[in-house]
N, C-alpha and C positions, 0 to 999 in steps of 0.2 A: 536700603534697597528692599523693595517688596518682592517676596518670593513668587507672588502670582505673576509678576512681569519678568522674572529672571529668565534669560534665554538659555535653554538647555534643560532637558528633563532627566530626572533620575530614572534608573532602570531597575526593576525587581530582579531580573536575571541578566547575566552577562552574555553578550553574543558569543557564538561558538568559537570564533577565531581567537578569543582571549583565553590563553592556556594557563597563565600564571595569576596568582592572587592580585598582584599589583596592577597588571594589565586589566583585569576584571574591574578593579576599583576605579581606575582611570575612566573607564567607559560608564560604569554604573553610577558614579558620583557626578557625571556630567563635567568632567575635567577636560576631556578632549574627544574628538570624533575623527575616525579615519576618512581620508579622501581616496587614497589608493595605497598600494603597498609602500610602506615607509613614509607616507605623507599624512600628517595629522594637523587638524585645526584645533587650537586651544579655544575652548568656550570661555565665557566670562569668568567662571569660577577658577578655571585653570590659568587663565591669563593674569588674574589678580595674584595668584601664587607665584607665577613666573616673574612678575614685576617685583615682588618682594624679594625673591631670590636675587634678581639682578641688583636691587638696591643694596643688599648685604654685600655682594661681591664688589659693587662700586665703592662703598664706604671703605672696605678693607684695602682695595688697590689704591684709592686716593690717600689712605693713611700712610702708605709707603712712598708717596710722591708721584703716583700715576696721573697722567693727563689724558682725559677722555677726548676722543675724536671719532670720526666716522669715515670709512673708506667704502667705495661702492661694492656691491655684491658682484657685479659683472666686471671682470677685469680683462684688459688686453693680453693677448697671448705673449707678447714680446717680453714681458717681465718674467713670466714662468719659463720662457725659453732661455733666458739668461742663466738660469741655474740648472737647466736640464729637467725641471720637474714637469714641463709641458708633456714630455713623453713618459717620464717615470711614474706619474700618477695614473696612467692608463692601467687597467680598463675602468677604473672607478671614478673618473672625472666626468663632470657634466660640461660638454663643450657646445658652443653655439657659433653661428656666423651671422653677421649683420647683412643688410641688403647689398652692401658692396663687397661681400665675400670675405671680410676681415674676421679673424678668429678671436674668440673670447672664451673665458672659462668662469664658471661659478666655483670659486676655489674651496679647497679643503680648509686652509687657513691662509693668513695674509702675510707670511714672512717676506715675500718678495716686495709687496706693496709698501709695507712699513719701511723696509730697507731702502726702497726707492726714494721715499720722502725723507728718510734720514740722510741719504747722500746729497739730497737737494738742500736741506735746511741746516744741517750741522757742518760748519766749516772749520771750527776750532775746538781745541780741548776745553776751552772755557764754556762750551755749550754742553759738555758731558759732566755727569751721567744724565741719561734720559730714560724715563719709563712712560710709554704711551700705550693706550689700549682703546678698544671699542667693543660694542656688542653688535654682532652682525650675523646674518644667516650664512650658513655653509651648505654646500651640496656635495654629497658623496653617493655615487651610484652603487649602493650596497647590493651585492648579489643576493643576500639573504637578510632582509629586514625582519626583525623579530621583537617580541616582548613589548609592544606598545611604543613608548617613547625612548626605550633603551637603545635601540639600534634603528635609526631612521635614515631617510635619504635627504632630508632637509632639516636643519636645526639651527637654533641661535647659540652662538658661542661668545663668551667673553674671551678674547685673545689679547694678551698684553705682551709687550716687547721691550726689553731693556737693551740699551746701548751704552757701552763703557769704553774707557780709554785703554784699559789693560786687563789682564786676567784676574788680578786681585780684586779690582773693582767689580768685575763681572761675577766673581764668586760671592761678593757681598750682596749684589742684586739678586742672585739666585737664592741665597739664604733668606733674604727679605721676603721673597715670594713664598718660599717654603713656610715661613712663619705666618704670612698673611693667609695662605691656604688653610693652615691649621685653625686659624681663628674663624675663617669662613665656615668650615665644616662644623666647628663647635656651635656656631650660631644657627646653622641649619639643622642641628640635631643629628648629625651623621658621625658615626665612629669610623673615620677614614684613616687608612694606614698608608704612609708613604713607602712605596716599594721601588726597587730598582727595576727599570724597564728597558725595552728595546727601542732604539730611535727610529727604526723602520725607514720610511722614505723621507723623513724630516731632515736628516743630516745630523752632523755632530756625533759625539760618542758618549755623552752622559745624559741620562733622562730618569725622571721619577714619575710614577703614576700614583694617584691617590685612589685607593681601592676600599670599597665597603664590602665586607664579607657577607655573602648571600648565596643561597643555592640557585637563585634566579640569575646569577652572574654567569658570563661565558668565559671569563679568564681563569686560568689555573695559577695559583700562587703557592710559593713555597716559603714557609715561615719556620725559623728555628724555634724550638720549644723554649729557649731562653730569651727569645725576643731580640737577639742581636743581629739577625739577618732576615730580610724580607725582600723577595724578588718575584717578578712575574716569571712564569715558566720559560718565556722566550729569552730571558736574560739569566736565569738561575744557573748557578754552578754548585758543585759539591766538593766536600773535602775528599781528595783522592787518596785511597789507602796506599801504603808502600807496597809495591809489587815485588814479590820474591823472584829473583832471576834464576831460572833453572840452570843446573850445571850442564845439561845437554838435552837436546830435543832430537829424536830420530828424524831421519830424512822423511819428507812428505811422501806418503804412499796412497794410491788410489783405493777407493771403496765403491763397490757397485751399489747404487741406490736407485733402482728403477722406479720412476714415477714419484719420487720423494722430492718435492720442490719447496717446502716451507719449513721454517724452524720447528713448528709444532709437529709436523710429520717426522722430521729428523729425530726429535726427542723420543717419539714413540718407537721409531725404527731402530735407533742405536742405543736407546736407554741412557742417554746423557742429558744433563740439564742444558737449558738454553744458553747459559753463560759459556758453554764449551764450544759453541759454534760462532762462526763469523757470518754476518750478513753483509753483502756488498750490493749497494744501490747505485744505479747509473742515472745521472741527470745530464741534461743537455744545456749548454751555454753558448753564447756567441763565439767563444773561443774553442768550442769542441766539447767532447764528452768528458765528464768527470765521474770518477768512481768514489763512493763514500763507504768506508769500511767501519763497521761497528760490531761489538759483541752481540750475540743473538738475543740477549735479554735487555737490550737497550733500543730505544726508538730514536729516529732522526728528529732533530730539532730544526725545523725549516728556517726559523729566524736566524739562528746561529750560522747555518750554512750560507744563507744569503749574505751575511756580513763577511764571512770568510771569502766568498767568491766575488763580493762586490756587485751583486745583482739585486734587482728588485723582485724578481719572480724566479721560481724554480720550476722547470718543466722536466718531468721524468722522461727517460730515453724511450724512443720507439724502436721498431724492428731494425730500421736502417742504422741507428746508433749502436745497437748491440752488434750488428754485423761489422761495423767500422772498428769497434773496439775489440772484437774477438771474443765477445761474451755470449753466453748461452742462457736465455731466460730460465729461471728456476735453478740454474746450476752455475751462476756467475761467480767468478773468483777474481781476487786481486792479482793472482799469480799469472804472469805473462799477459797481462791485460794492456792493450794499447790505448791508454787514457791517463790523464792526470789523476793521481790517487790521493785522496784525503783520508788519513787514518785517525780515527777518534782517539782522544787521549786515554779512554778507558780500555783500549786494546792493550793487553799485557804482552810482555816478551815471553810467551809460552806457546805451546802447541795448541792449535785449534783445528776443528773440522771446518773446512771451507769448500765452496764449490770448486769444480775442476775445469770449468768452461767446456765441458763435454756433457752431452745429454746422458742422464741416468748415472752420473758419476760424481763423487765428491773426493776430497783429499783429506787424509788424516795427518796431524802433526805439522800444520802450516804455521810457519814462524815469521813474524814481522822482521824486516831488515835482513833476513836471509833469503826467504822465498819471494818476497815482494818488498818494495819500498814505497814510501809516501810521505806527504806533509802532515805533521801532527797538528791537530786542532780539536777544540772542544765543540762537538756538533751533536751531542746526545742530550736527550731529555733527562732532567733530574726528576726524581720521584720520591714519594713519601717513604720515610725510613732511611734515606741517604744521609750521610753526615754533613753537618753545617760546614761551609768553607771557612768560617771564622773561628768557631770554637769546637767543632767536632761533634756537637750534640745532634740529636735526631731532628730531621726536617719533617714538617707536617704539610700536607696539601690542603688547600682551601679553594672554594669558588669565590670569585669576586666581581664586583661591578666597578669599572673605571669611572670615577666622577670628576677627574681632572688630571692634567699632565703638565709637566714642565721639562724643557729641553735646554741644555747648555751647548750652544753651537760654537763658541769661540769666534773665529773669523771665517767660518764656513761660508756664510752668505755674503759677508763683506768682500771677501776675496773674489767671489764669482761676479759680484755686481759693482765692484769698484767703490764701495762705501768707505771713503777715506776722510780723515780729519787732519788738520795741521797740528802736530804735537808741539809741546813746549820747547823742544829742542830744534824746531824749525823743519822737521821732516814730516812727510805725509805717511800716516799709518792707518791700517784697517781698524774699524771699530769692532769691539767684542760684543757679541749679541747672545741673548737668550729669548725664548718664547714660552708663553704660559697660557694654557687653555682650560676653560670650564664650560661644559655644555649645560645650558639652563634646563632644557626638557629632561635630560637624563637625570639631573640632580632632583628635579621635581618628582619624578617617579621613584627615585631611590629613597626620598624622604617618605613616600607612601610605603615602600617596602619595610623601612625601619619603624614606621609608626602607624600600625593598623591593628585591628583585632577582628574577631569574627563578625562584628556588626558593621565595620566600615573603617574609614580613615580616622586617625587621631592626630590632627595637625599639630606640630610644635607651634607655639604662639607666634614666633617671629615670622612665619611664612603662611599662616592660616589666611584663607581668602577673606574672612570676616572675623572679628574678635568676639562678637556676641550674636547668638541666634535667639531671637525672641519669638515665642510661639503663642498664639492666641487660641484658646479652647473654650467654647466653640467660637469661631469668628462671627457667627451670625448673632451672638448675644451682644446687645447694645453696650452694656456695661463693660464686658470683656474687651470688645473692640475699642471702645473709647480709652480705657485704661492702658491697653497695650500700645495704642497709637501715641498716647501721651508719653509713655515711658520711652518709646523709640525716639521720639522727638527730643526729649531731654538728653538721652545718651548721645544722639548725633550732634546736638549742640555742644556737648562736651568733647567732641572730636573722636568718639568711639565708632568703629566700623560695625554696623548692625545689619544683619539679614533678618527681615521681618516676615515670618511665615503667616501671611494673611489669607491663605487659601481656605476654601471651604472643604476641608478634608477631615477624616477621622483622626482621633488622637494616635491611633496605631500607625497610620501612614505618616503623620507629621514627626513622631518620635523616631520612626525607622529612617526617614530621610535625614533627620538631624544627626543621627548616629552615623549614617552613611557618608554625609558630607564632612562631618568631623570638626565643626567649629568649636574652639576651646570652651566657651561658656554657653550653656543653654538656659534661657530664662523662660519660664512658663507662666503665663497669665491665664488663669482658669476661673470658671464660675465658682467652683468650690473654694479655691484659694481666696478669691475676693470676699466670699462670705466670712472667711476666717481672718480677713485683713492682711493676707500675705501673698507673696508670689514665690515660685519655686526656682531655686538657683542650683545648677548642677554643672560640674566640670565634665567635659567629655572623657577625660582620663580617669574618672572616679565614678563609682556606683552610688556615692553618697548624695542624698537629696537634702537641700537646706531650705527651710521655710524662713523667708525674710519679710519683715514688716513692710507694707507698701510704702509708708511714709519715708522710710530710709533706704528703699530698694535701689534707687538711682545712685545715691551716694555710695552704697556698699559695692555695687557693680563697678563704679568708677575707680574705687580703691583697689579692687581685685585686678582690674585691667591695668592700672598704673603699676602695680607690683609686677605683673607679668611682663610688661614692657621693659621695666628696669632689668629684670632677669635676662631678657632676650637681647640686651645690648652687647 
C-alpha cells in the first residue's frame, strides 16, 4: 500500500471533542472518523486492525468448536416479544417499522434469534452440544456516547451461543469460553481480568465481564488485595462484620431539626458520624412505592435493587408517591411508612437517627424490627477498604473498561421460547444456554489505551494494520525511490504487509506520522544510507536504530517478521 494513496489523513492536533488520549489517537492516526454522536466510520487503517481482531477471535472460538453463521441485523419484533425484551430493552433499543407497519428492532444481541434457530434445527440430544457464533452490528441508543469507540450507538460484536443438554455440559461450555477469552486477550496484548458482573436485562443469574484496568474506563471494580475476589461494583459484596446486639435501646424520641434535610447537614448539626444515621429512599414501581433503608454512610446500588425488585429501571418517587406513603421529603422515615420496606443488610440492630416523617423533625434511637420492619437485602455499594467476602482482606477500587462478557442463562431463554430437544430417555427437555460477547471496536481502542506512548500508537504485532513501514528519504531522489520500491516489492512477494511512505514530505513529517500510526517495524531507505550501503531498521517499541546492509536487508526483515508472527500466535 502506497501511503500517498491511503484514504485518511493523519492530524497534527486532535479535535476538541476528543478528551482522552486514546480517543485523540483514534482520530489523529486516521483510525476512525465520527459521523454523529456515537457513530463512527472505520477508515482503512482502523478497518485492517478490526479485521485482525476479528480473525483472532474467530480462531479461538473455532478452536473450541464454534460454527460461524450470520443472522440479519434487522429482526422481527415477534422474537423479542416472546421473551419480554421488546419492552424491557426500552428506552435504549432502536426500533423501526416497515412500509406495512410491522415492527422490527436492531438488537442489542441475538439471544432470541439464535434460540429460534436452535429450536428449529436441534431435535435430539444427538445434536448437542452446539456452539454457534457470528460477527454482526448491534444498535444501542446510548443516552451518553463517549470516549470514541468505547461507548457508541452502533458497533460490531462477536456473539456466540452455546446449547447443551444439561447443567454440567453447560458449565463445561462456559469454562471453555472463559479459557478462549483468556487466549484472545493474551493475543491482543490486553491484560484483561475476569470479574463477577450483573446480568442486567440479559437474564440468568451468573455472568462475568472481562475488564482492562484503565482510568479511561467507566466501570468501578472491586479487587481483593490477595487476588481471590474480583467483581464489578454492580455485583460486588463485602465481608459483613459481626454486629454486636445491644442489650437495650431506649424508645425512639423526636429531635427538632429545622431545615436539616441531608446526612451531611445532620452530621454538622448533631455532631455524629454518617454511620449513625439512616437514609430512607423512596422509589416507585408498578406494584407501588418501595422504601429502601441504608446506613447514612452507604450509597444505594441501583443494579442490586433492580434485581431484588425484579425491574429493569428504578424511578425515584415523586410528590404524589411521598403523599401516598406518608413520607416527608428530607425527613422521610421507615417508621409508620405505608410502603414495602427493603432494609439493607448493613443496617445493624442498634439505635439510629432517622427521619420522623414530619417536617423539621427526626427521631433518635430508631431500632429495626422494633420501630419498623422490612425485607433484608444487600442493596448497598461496596467501597475501597471494605473486607473481601472470601478472605476478609482489604478491597481496592479500580476503573475498568469492559472488553467482553459471558452469561450463563440455564434454561431462561429456552423456557420462554420453547427450545426443547428429545432427550435420551424419550422426554422433551429445555436446552441449557449461555451467550458470550466481544465488541470489536471497543477492543480496538482498548489496545490503543494499553499500547501507546507520547508519540502515538505502538501496535502489538498481531493486530497492527501493517507489519512494516518503509520510508523513502527523499522520495524525489531517483536512487532512493528505486531501491525503496524494489525493497517493498520483495517484501510483498514474501507475503509481508507493507505500508510504503512514498510521499514528498520532510523527514520530520514522515517519522512523526510513522510513530503516530505505530506500525511495528520502520525501514528507512535514505540517500545517506545508500551511500554507506545500508538501510535503517527500527522497532516502534524501541529507540534503537540498526544499520542493515542493503544486500541482506530483505532477508533480515523477513526473519524479524516471521519471529513476530510466531510469537503472536
